[in-house]
Backbone bond lengths (Angstrom), bond angles and torsions (degrees), N, CA, C in turn:
res aa  C-N    CA-C-N  psi(-1)  N-CA   C-N-CA  omega(-1)  CA-C   N-CA-C  phi
1 X - - - 1.456 - - 1.604 110.86 -
2 X 1.397 111.29 160.89 1.479 110.58 170.12 1.397 105.27 -76.69
3 X 1.457 114.87 179.04 1.409 117.92 -179.44 1.517 115.68 -56.72
4 X 1.331 122.52 138.08 1.465 120.48 -172.66 1.580 110.10 -64.96
5 X 1.250 117.35 149.67 1.392 123.96 -179.91 1.518 103.89 -88.46
6 X 1.367 112.16 135.72 1.525 115.73 -165.48 1.575 107.47 -115.21
7 X 1.206 109.92 136.54 1.586 117.81 166.84 1.615 109.87 -123.36
8 X 1.195 109.71 139.11 1.453 126.93 177.02 1.454 110.09 -110.48
9 X 1.375 115.88 117.28 1.544 118.38 177.45 1.453 106.09 -111.76
10 X 1.327 119.04 120.25 1.412 126.62 -178.40 1.580 109.18 -128.85
11 X 1.282 111.84 175.01 1.586 113.67 178.22 1.446 114.76 -104.63
12 X 1.294 117.42 164.53 1.447 124.48 169.55 1.603 109.04 -62.16
13 X 1.427 113.04 166.96 1.483 112.65 172.46 1.477 105.99 -136.21
14 X 1.413 117.21 157.99 1.354 120.81 177.38 1.388 112.94 -68.78
15 X 1.398 126.06 -30.32 1.444 130.29 171.77 1.508 111.76 -68.30
16 X 1.436 117.65 122.17 1.400 116.29 -177.62 1.546 106.41 -135.14
17 X 1.316 115.87 161.61 1.545 120.90 -173.29 1.544 105.38 -67.25
18 X 1.395 114.82 -39.29 1.571 112.58 -175.27 1.536 100.37 -115.74
19 X 1.331 114.96 145.29 1.387 125.25 -176.59 1.588 114.88 -136.26
20 X 1.219 112.89 56.20 1.545 114.63 -176.95 1.636 110.76 -69.96
21 X 1.215 113.81 165.94 1.457 113.58 -178.77 1.405 115.57 -70.70
22 X 1.262 112.56 -37.46 1.617 123.75 -169.90 1.513 108.53 -92.50
23 X 1.256 120.84 49.76 1.537 117.34 -177.36 1.488 106.99 -72.70
24 X 1.403 114.02 164.68 1.461 125.03 174.55 1.430 107.34 -61.19
25 X 1.339 121.47 137.56 1.466 133.30 172.86 1.486 109.98 -106.89
26 X 1.315 114.04 170.48 1.438 119.74 178.40 1.605 109.88 -62.76
27 X 1.350 118.41 -35.28 1.452 123.64 179.68 1.628 108.09 -60.99
28 X 1.392 112.87 -41.23 1.452 118.07 175.97 1.450 119.33 -54.27
29 X 1.452 112.88 -41.52 1.490 124.28 178.02 1.450 114.83 -69.30
30 X 1.306 116.76 -18.04 1.460 122.08 -173.16 1.527 110.69 -84.38
31 X 1.495 115.24 -20.19 1.350 119.51 -174.10 1.601 109.91 -123.80
32 X 1.359 120.03 108.76 1.354 124.69 -166.51 1.530 107.87 -59.40
33 X 1.302 124.20 -43.18 1.359 126.23 -176.29 1.666 110.48 -65.72
34 X 1.283 117.24 -45.31 1.288 118.48 177.68 1.550 112.85 -64.57
35 X 1.363 114.32 -44.22 1.411 123.91 173.23 1.609 111.90 -49.01
36 X 1.287 110.60 -51.08 1.481 112.31 178.86 1.455 118.30 -65.26
37 X 1.369 116.17 -36.81 1.477 123.14 179.58 1.495 107.43 -68.76
38 X 1.353 121.65 -51.26 1.386 121.77 -174.20 1.544 110.34 -72.79
39 X 1.332 121.68 -30.41 1.411 122.96 171.96 1.597 112.63 -56.57
40 X 1.255 113.36 -38.86 1.455 122.29 -179.04 1.440 105.52 -68.79
41 X 1.318 119.89 -46.15 1.409 124.55 -178.24 1.543 109.75 -55.44
42 X 1.342 113.09 -39.90 1.440 121.91 -172.09 1.667 110.73 -90.42
43 X 1.244 112.00 5.43 1.575 117.04 -167.52 1.500 106.18 -65.89
44 X 1.274 127.61 -15.23 1.457 123.13 175.94 1.535 109.36 -76.53
45 X 1.332 115.81 -10.42 1.535 115.42 177.36 1.533 109.64 -110.70
46 X 1.340 115.03 19.46 1.484 117.63 -178.46 1.598 115.51 -85.41
47 X 1.250 113.99 143.26 1.561 120.11 175.84 1.440 103.82 -159.91
48 X 1.444 112.93 177.77 1.460 120.44 176.27 1.456 112.84 -62.31
49 X 1.303 118.62 149.45 1.445 121.50 170.30 1.533 114.71 -51.68
50 X 1.324 110.54 -41.99 1.458 115.45 -179.46 1.611 115.09 -59.30
51 X 1.343 111.86 -29.53 1.463 119.44 178.38 1.546 109.77 -92.32
52 X 1.293 125.98 -21.92 1.442 126.05 -171.23 1.458 110.09 -72.08
53 X 1.409 117.09 -45.24 1.364 120.62 -163.50 1.676 107.27 -82.71
54 X 1.287 115.10 136.55 1.419 119.83 -174.45 1.546 117.18 -126.00
55 X 1.353 111.50 11.56 1.463 121.03 -173.29 1.565 108.67 -71.91
56 X 1.233 123.73 156.22 1.371 125.71 -173.68 1.676 109.97 -60.36
57 X 1.241 113.96 -44.18 1.492 116.04 178.63 1.565 109.01 -54.36
58 X 1.294 114.83 -48.35 1.460 119.35 -166.66 1.668 105.03 -70.31
59 X 1.289 114.52 -40.42 1.462 116.25 173.55 1.511 115.05 -54.17
60 X 1.292 113.64 -51.24 1.487 115.20 178.88 1.489 115.32 -70.22
61 X 1.385 116.13 -29.87 1.523 116.60 171.67 1.519 111.27 -58.79
62 X 1.269 115.35 -49.29 1.425 122.22 -177.56 1.443 113.53 -64.49
63 X 1.420 118.46 -36.11 1.493 116.22 172.94 1.470 112.19 -62.85
64 X 1.354 115.99 -43.37 1.462 121.52 -178.70 1.646 107.07 -58.42
65 X 1.318 115.53 -47.23 1.464 121.02 -177.55 1.453 110.43 -62.08
66 X 1.320 120.57 -46.09 1.468 120.57 171.53 1.445 117.10 -56.77
67 X 1.304 121.59 -37.48 1.426 126.28 174.61 1.485 110.16 -61.80
68 X 1.318 121.02 -47.54 1.407 125.17 174.61 1.572 115.97 -59.56
69 X 1.362 110.83 -42.00 1.458 112.99 177.08 1.479 112.54 -72.24
70 X 1.209 119.21 -21.02 1.543 122.04 178.89 1.437 110.57 -73.86
71 X 1.282 117.12 -23.36 1.616 117.78 179.05 1.511 113.91 -114.59
72 X 1.288 115.86 -15.50 1.401 120.49 -179.07 1.548 114.75 -111.51
73 X 1.228 116.49 -12.67 1.479 119.31 -173.05 1.512 112.65 105.94
74 X 1.368 115.47 149.05 1.367 126.03 -174.62 1.516 112.67 -60.89
75 X 1.326 113.52 -38.38 1.585 120.91 -179.31 1.454 110.92 -87.85
76 X 1.239 123.24 11.22 1.540 120.80 -175.96 1.458 108.75 -88.90
77 X 1.318 122.06 -16.14 1.450 124.53 179.61 1.411 115.28 -137.92
78 X 1.393 115.13 132.62 1.563 118.27 179.11 1.511 103.74 -119.50
79 X 1.328 114.80 155.76 1.475 123.89 175.98 1.521 111.61 -121.81
80 X 1.303 115.75 122.05 1.453 121.69 171.03 1.537 109.70 -110.95
81 X 1.387 115.37 143.62 1.449 117.41 -171.65 1.599 101.94 -119.24
82 X 1.379 117.43 136.89 1.383 121.27 170.65 1.489 108.49 -90.29
83 X 1.332 114.51 102.14 1.492 121.27 -179.92 1.504 112.76 -96.85
84 X 1.353 114.03 132.22 1.494 119.42 176.36 1.502 112.95 -64.23
85 X 1.294 115.89 -18.55 1.464 121.63 -177.24 1.548 114.98 -100.86
86 X 1.315 108.96 -51.58 1.517 115.66 178.80 1.428 118.53 -91.26
87 X 1.284 121.54 -15.25 1.359 121.26 -173.28 1.497 113.10 97.60
88 X 1.348 117.44 -149.40 1.491 118.54 174.53 1.565 105.77 -87.49
89 X 1.363 118.91 127.39 1.351 127.26 -174.23 1.521 111.69 -131.59
90 X 1.358 121.20 150.20 1.358 120.97 169.49 1.465 116.82 -83.61
91 X 1.322 125.60 159.29 1.376 123.67 -175.81 1.471 112.55 -68.69
92 X 1.324 119.08 -8.46 1.506 119.09 177.15 1.476 112.15 -95.59
93 X 1.315 119.27 -5.52 1.443 123.06 -173.51 1.677 104.17 -69.42
94 X 1.302 109.54 135.83 1.484 114.61 179.35 1.502 104.96 -87.47
95 X 1.294 111.46 133.42 1.606 122.43 -175.66 1.494 110.12 -130.88
96 X 1.279 117.54 168.05 1.533 124.80 168.91 1.507 105.86 -120.75
97 X 1.382 112.68 158.64 1.567 112.89 178.76 1.424 115.08 -59.67
98 X 1.345 113.53 145.95 1.548 117.33 -179.27 1.617 104.21 -146.58
99 X 1.280 109.12 163.13 1.565 113.09 -175.74 1.586 101.00 -128.92
100 X 1.335 116.35 82.23 1.491 122.03 176.45 1.459 107.52 -144.99
101 X 1.340 118.11 135.72 1.516 118.57 179.45 1.596 104.67 -151.58
102 X 1.360 108.83 141.23 1.479 118.00 172.19 1.510 110.31 -61.26
103 X 1.253 118.59 -28.28 1.501 126.37 -167.50 1.549 113.24 -59.96
104 X 1.294 113.70 -33.31 1.556 120.92 174.95 1.384 118.53 -87.57
105 X 1.370 119.66 -2.28 1.451 129.07 -171.58 1.519 109.26 -92.77
106 X 1.305 118.52 144.87 1.508 125.54 170.02 1.504 105.95 -80.26
107 X 1.385 113.31 167.10 1.390 122.71 -178.32 1.515 114.37 -50.78
108 X 1.371 120.28 -46.86 1.371 120.92 -174.48 1.503 112.53 -74.20
109 X 1.451 112.27 -29.31 1.407 115.52 174.10 1.582 114.82 -71.78
110 X 1.302 116.42 -32.98 1.422 122.53 171.81 1.524 107.96 -58.62
111 X 1.211 118.24 -50.16 1.446 122.85 -169.03 1.590 108.74 -66.98
112 X 1.350 119.80 -49.95 1.436 124.24 -176.91 1.627 107.61 -67.38
113 X 1.205 120.87 -34.47 1.490 116.95 -176.76 1.519 107.05 -86.10
114 X 1.207 123.03 -26.41 1.470 122.91 172.52 1.474 109.09 -66.84
115 X 1.327 117.47 -38.92 1.539 124.64 168.48 1.522 113.61 -49.99
116 X 1.337 110.86 -52.70 1.421 124.05 -174.78 1.580 108.61 -57.89
117 X 1.391 108.72 -45.01 1.604 115.32 -177.24 1.459 110.70 -78.15
118 X 1.377 119.70 -9.14 1.414 121.21 -173.89 1.677 113.67 62.36
119 X 1.235 116.11 40.43 1.465 115.73 -168.11 1.492 108.38 -74.68
120 X 1.426 119.02 -39.85 1.445 120.25 -177.46 1.588 106.32 -66.77
121 X 1.287 121.81 -46.45 1.536 117.94 -178.67 1.540 108.94 -68.25
122 X 1.250 122.28 -34.33 1.448 120.79 -176.72 1.529 112.19 -74.52
123 X 1.366 115.79 -33.39 1.447 120.70 179.73 1.617 103.28 -68.46
124 X 1.222 116.63 -44.98 1.538 116.78 174.15 1.421 117.94 -58.20
125 X 1.233 117.67 -33.55 1.444 123.54 176.21 1.517 110.67 -78.00
126 X 1.262 119.90 -45.93 1.432 125.29 -175.26 1.511 109.32 -55.61
127 X 1.406 123.06 -50.21 1.457 123.97 -173.57 1.401 113.63 -70.60
128 X 1.332 125.29 -3.33 1.525 127.65 -176.52 1.454 109.61 -52.78
129 X 1.284 117.85 -48.22 1.491 125.07 -172.55 1.459 118.03 -79.49
130 X 1.375 124.36 5.07 1.387 128.66 -171.38 1.473 109.79 -126.13
131 X 1.478 108.74 153.17 1.497 115.79 178.63 1.489 112.17 -98.97
132 X 1.316 119.76 -41.14 1.372 128.41 -173.62 1.615 110.59 -116.41
133 X 1.281 118.59 113.18 1.441 116.18 -175.61 1.523 110.60 -118.81
134 X 1.352 115.02 124.93 1.495 115.65 175.97 1.564 107.90 -104.85
135 X 1.356 109.76 128.02 1.465 114.03 -175.87 1.540 108.71 -114.82
136 X 1.296 116.65 113.60 1.550 123.87 -178.65 1.447 111.47 -114.94
137 X 1.288 119.34 86.10 1.432 128.06 -171.02 1.536 108.73 -129.81
138 X 1.366 115.38 146.00 1.451 124.63 168.90 1.567 109.43 -79.61
139 X 1.291 112.62 168.68 1.394 126.94 178.80 1.557 112.29 -36.67
140 X 1.290 115.58 -62.64 1.555 121.32 -168.16 1.514 108.40 -82.46
141 X 1.256 119.59 -12.75 1.542 119.03 173.02 1.437 107.92 -84.70
142 X 1.457 117.73 -36.10 1.444 115.96 175.47 1.607 111.67 -69.07
143 X 1.259 119.53 -33.75 1.480 119.11 170.26 1.608 111.23 -56.97
144 X 1.196 118.49 -39.30 1.422 125.22 -175.91 1.538 110.53 -61.85
145 X 1.444 116.31 -29.30 1.451 125.07 177.13 1.458 112.42 -67.29
146 X 1.254 116.13 -31.27 1.556 119.33 -179.20 1.542 111.75 54.26
147 X 1.383 113.89 53.09 1.371 116.90 174.15 1.450 116.72 -68.66
148 X 1.397 118.13 151.40 1.403 130.90 18.00 1.635 108.62 -89.26
149 X 1.311 113.47 168.76 1.395 123.22 170.27 1.568 111.34 -118.53
150 X 1.305 112.45 159.76 1.521 113.89 173.77 1.458 108.45 -90.08
151 X 1.326 115.95 128.01 1.539 120.47 -178.94 1.513 108.78 -155.72
152 X 1.298 117.78 171.66 1.364 124.15 -178.21 1.562 110.48 -71.34
153 X 1.456 114.89 148.08 1.460 120.13 -179.40 1.465 113.45 -66.31
154 X 1.319 118.40 -21.18 1.550 122.12 -173.88 1.502 117.08 -78.15
155 X 1.299 111.59 11.22 1.567 115.37 -177.02 1.445 108.59 -101.93
156 X 1.357 116.76 158.69 1.429 127.27 175.21 1.494 105.36 -124.07
157 X 1.309 115.37 129.40 1.567 121.47 174.18 1.360 110.45 -122.11
158 X 1.359 114.63 128.71 1.401 122.73 -177.30 1.591 109.12 -117.45
159 X 1.155 123.06 122.41 1.422 129.51 -175.86 1.567 113.16 -107.79
160 X 1.302 117.98 118.82 1.439 123.17 169.33 1.442 106.66 -101.22
161 X 1.330 121.91 107.95 1.524 125.99 -169.63 1.569 111.00 -152.55
162 X 1.277 118.21 158.78 1.438 125.21 179.17 1.534 105.76 -69.93
163 X 1.421 115.68 155.35 1.438 121.20 178.48 1.521 112.29 -58.37
164 X 1.370 115.45 -33.38 1.428 119.74 -178.28 1.510 117.64 -68.91
165 X 1.515 112.44 -13.38 1.425 118.30 -178.42 1.586 111.22 -94.86
166 X 1.266 120.91 -0.08 1.412 116.94 -170.16 1.599 109.02 -63.40
167 X 1.408 117.21 -34.42 1.411 118.10 -178.37 1.539 113.46 -58.40
168 X 1.303 117.83 -18.66 1.501 117.80 -177.13 1.520 107.91 -95.47
169 X 1.245 120.26 -2.55 1.596 124.51 -177.46 1.460 105.94 -95.10
170 X 1.356 122.52 93.05 1.483 132.14 -179.70 1.475 107.43 -119.96
171 X 1.409 115.17 116.71 1.445 120.04 179.92 1.572 108.18 -130.36
172 X 1.360 110.53 160.44 1.447 120.75 174.61 1.454 111.39 -138.79
173 X 1.324 122.37 146.86 1.318 137.55 173.13 1.597 114.38 45.28
174 X 1.324 120.57 30.58 1.435 127.90 170.09 1.455 115.93 -129.85
175 X 1.350 118.04 150.28 1.489 114.72 170.90 1.490 111.44 -75.54
176 X 1.353 109.51 141.25 1.521 114.70 -173.72 1.517 110.60 -149.67
177 X 1.237 113.46 160.56 1.460 123.98 169.15 1.462 119.28 -154.68
178 X 1.344 113.57 142.47 1.497 117.46 -178.73 1.494 111.24 -116.94
179 X 1.186 116.25 120.42 1.508 127.80 168.96 1.455 108.21 -91.11
180 X 1.426 115.95 107.79 1.406 117.74 178.76 1.554 118.73 -86.84
181 X 1.177 125.44 140.06 1.456 129.50 -179.09 1.528 119.92 -119.17
182 X 1.277 119.21 140.35 1.372 120.84 176.36 1.515 109.97 -145.87
183 X 1.337 118.86 -176.61 1.506 120.75 -175.39 1.498 113.46 -61.00
184 X 1.328 114.14 -27.26 1.499 112.51 178.89 1.456 108.26 -72.43
185 X 1.189 127.66 -30.75 1.502 133.14 170.60 1.421 110.86 -56.46
186 X 1.429 117.53 -48.38 1.511 121.43 178.07 1.373 108.36 -56.21
187 X 1.244 121.08 -47.15 1.426 122.54 -179.50 1.575 114.11 -66.54
188 X 1.242 115.02 -39.87 1.539 121.34 177.23 1.539 107.43 -61.85
189 X 1.214 115.73 -45.27 1.558 117.01 -175.60 1.563 112.98 -92.65
190 X 1.389 117.73 4.92 1.422 123.44 -179.39 1.578 111.30 49.17
191 X 1.306 112.16 50.49 1.497 113.32 -179.81 1.584 101.17 -143.39
192 X 1.425 115.63 146.89 1.412 120.07 176.19 1.459 110.88 -62.03
193 X 1.398 121.36 147.86 1.365 123.96 -174.83 1.596 111.44 -58.92
194 X 1.441 113.68 -36.22 1.483 120.79 -175.82 1.461 108.02 -62.13
195 X 1.300 124.73 -26.30 1.442 124.16 -172.40 1.604 112.21 -109.32
196 X 1.353 112.86 -3.21 1.506 120.10 -166.51 1.670 108.96 -60.27
197 X 1.255 121.44 -38.63 1.330 124.14 -174.43 1.499 107.88 -62.53
198 X 1.398 115.96 -47.49 1.541 118.09 178.68 1.435 110.89 -70.72
199 X 1.372 118.76 -32.42 1.524 120.63 177.51 1.607 109.34 -64.19
200 X 1.195 119.39 -40.08 1.497 118.67 174.11 1.461 113.24 -66.16
201 X 1.351 122.56 -39.60 1.382 121.97 -178.97 1.487 105.04 -63.03
202 X 1.302 119.76 -42.90 1.494 125.56 174.89 1.556 109.99 -46.47
203 X 1.409 113.16 -58.56 1.460 118.58 176.21 1.467 116.79 -51.73
204 X 1.395 116.96 -43.83 1.332 124.22 177.87 1.556 113.08 -58.17
205 X 1.361 110.25 -42.80 1.566 116.16 -177.79 1.568 108.86 -67.59
206 X 1.297 115.36 -38.75 1.512 115.39 176.74 1.440 112.40 -59.22
207 X 1.414 116.68 -42.36 1.436 116.77 -176.22 1.470 109.81 -71.63
208 X 1.320 122.58 -28.02 1.395 127.17 179.47 1.539 111.44 -72.22
209 X 1.313 111.95 -32.87 1.580 118.31 174.41 1.428 114.51 -63.53
210 X 1.377 112.39 -34.63 1.525 122.32 -176.84 1.496 106.50 -75.30
211 X 1.394 119.27 -33.51 1.421 123.57 179.36 1.430 112.28 -149.64
212 X 1.302 113.97 104.04 1.485 121.06 -175.59 1.552 111.51 -63.44
213 X 1.292 117.15 -26.93 1.423 118.08 177.75 1.572 116.81 -57.16
214 X 1.343 110.32 -24.55 1.436 115.52 179.47 1.599 113.92 -61.96
215 X 1.328 112.86 -18.38 1.490 118.54 -174.51 1.574 106.07 -72.95
216 X 1.320 114.28 -46.62 1.489 118.68 175.63 1.383 115.80 -66.79
217 X 1.383 112.42 -32.62 1.537 114.62 177.84 1.485 109.14 -64.21
218 X 1.358 120.45 -42.78 1.393 128.50 -178.00 1.511 108.05 -60.59
219 X 1.438 117.80 -47.81 1.387 121.41 -173.50 1.671 105.32 -66.63
220 X 1.296 119.61 -44.39 1.459 118.59 -179.92 1.454 116.82 -71.85
221 X 1.340 112.21 -35.40 1.502 114.24 -175.88 1.519 102.13 -139.98
222 X 1.279 122.50 92.68 1.491 127.52 179.63 1.415 115.02 -58.43
223 X 1.397 116.83 -24.87 1.547 118.94 179.39 1.585 109.92 -67.41
224 X 1.258 116.83 -12.08 1.398 119.77 172.53 1.587 115.87 -57.00
225 X 1.307 111.24 -19.35 1.403 120.05 178.02 1.510 112.41 -54.00
226 X 1.355 118.17 -36.89 1.431 125.88 179.03 1.590 107.43 -55.73
227 X 1.241 113.87 -52.57 1.463 125.17 -175.06 1.659 105.80 -60.83
228 X 1.295 114.18 -51.44 1.493 119.02 -178.20 1.469 112.29 -54.83
229 X 1.411 115.29 -47.88 1.440 119.06 -172.91 1.469 112.78 -71.85
230 X 1.395 116.07 -41.53 1.423 122.54 172.92 1.540 110.79 -53.43
231 X 1.363 116.46 -46.48 1.498 115.93 -173.35 1.573 105.93 -71.93
232 X 1.418 122.36 -31.36 1.412 119.86 176.11 1.578 114.77 -60.70
233 X 1.335 110.84 -38.44 1.517 119.01 177.37 1.461 110.93 -58.21
234 X 1.314 122.34 -46.01 1.536 125.13 -172.01 1.518 113.40 -96.91
235 X 1.480 118.74 -4.51 1.424 118.53 -178.22 1.575 109.12 -79.31
């Protein structure tokens, strides 16, 4: 096959490019008319989702994505963001600042709000056009996905996730691999835990740039990730 088409799924971050006082709240998202009016009011602060988020993970993710695009082509990699306000959005989608996060929600709140945003259904739909999917989500954002999803067996999903999140990663009929992270890994890779998933994606991208064959190896055998990351540590 040709080089696999890549999708990176990451999360929104509290740090944003614009921080006006009157950001969208969860109540604003619940009412379409209020959402529309307030979004218009905040339109001076609008930008693409890829530009809006400024958290460490998002910055490292985009660095990795840009490295991949530089060697594989601009259309080789797409980024989707699990937003606790907007749901699943592409990096190109124009949004305004908001103050909503799954991090502060209890389990039942995550479940009901994820249903409202149709995160499970949209994730299932989003991954259809891709071969290799990297999922870089924290505990509560993984809960919002409500895995497993129905998809084709020719996909490979790679999860970079905390050990505590494994119980939320349920898959069927696809190749998959989970690289688990903890505080020891943060020390090992000299990166704050909050940005570690993005940092590892960047390291993976650097290795793929050096050897494009690694991309097919990852797609066919996702356990190759161990070798790639180990190599990046000592290179």
